[in-house]
C-alpha positions, -999 to +999 in steps of 0.1 A: -258-048+390-290-030+380-299-027+417-265-011+423-269+013+394-304+023+406-291+029+442-262+049+427-287+072+409-308+076+441-278+086+461-267+111+434-302+126+433-304+128+471-273+150+470-293+175+450-319+178+478-313+207+501-329+189+530-306+159+528-282+178+552-309+183+579-295+169+611-260+165+596-233+179+617-204+197+602-173+175+607-149+188+633-119+178+612-114+168+576-083+158+557-079+173+522-048+166+502-030+154+532-038+186+552-059+185+583-086+212+585-105+220+616-137+227+598-160+236+627-134+259+641-127+275+608-164+282+601-169+296+637-139+318+631-153+331+598-186+338+615-170+357+643-149+377+620-179+385+598-198+397+628-169+419+639-163+433+605-128+420+604-107+423+572-099+393+550-125+368+562-142+368+528-112+356+509-107+328+534-143+318+531-140+317+493-110+294+496-128+272+520-158+269+497-135+258+469-119+232+491-154+219+502-165+218+466-135+196+457-142+173+486-179+169+475-168+163+439-144+136+451-172+119+470-195+121+440-168+103+419-165+077+446-203+072+444-201+068+407-172+043+410-185+023+439-187-014+432-210-024+461-238-010+483-214-005+512-191+017+491-221+037+479-233+044+514-198+054+526-192+078+497-226+093+502-219+100+539-186+114+529-203+140+506-228+152+533-203+168+556-187+191+530-221+199+515-235+209+549-204+230+556-206+247+522-242+257+530-230+274+562-202+293+545-224+303+516-249+317+541-221+339+556-210+351+522-243+359+506-244+396+496-209+404+508-183+383+490-181+404+458-162+432+475-128+417+481-125+384+462-105+381+430-125+381+398-119+343+391-128+335+427-161+355+423-170+336+392-164+302+409-183+314+439-212+326+419-215+292+402-212+274+436-238+297+452-262+291+423-257+254+428-265+258+465-296+279+457-309+252+434-305+227+462-328+249+483 
């Protein structure tokens, strides 16, 4: 059991490392609360709209970041609750995709998100962006 607890701590610490997502591809699809999200397409669409100066992309990006944060938190809880090494590894891999996607969306939002987002969204986003910066 001590080996499992040690491995659990290692996995949780690795999630804090910004380089843990190097080489990780953003999942093409994820299911969150029974809803399928085409993650790669959504991020590509946000990027395109940001480059074109389209209206409303920032609000969508904030909502996507919240969703990604929830997915990562769920994976962290699975890491904490895992009863064997296989469960630890699976939960860790589950956390990497949303973390990598969040880094992409955060890069799009940096410096621009505060103009259109609602006040509570901005506070959540500021906390999330600070978390991402700490990972870097």
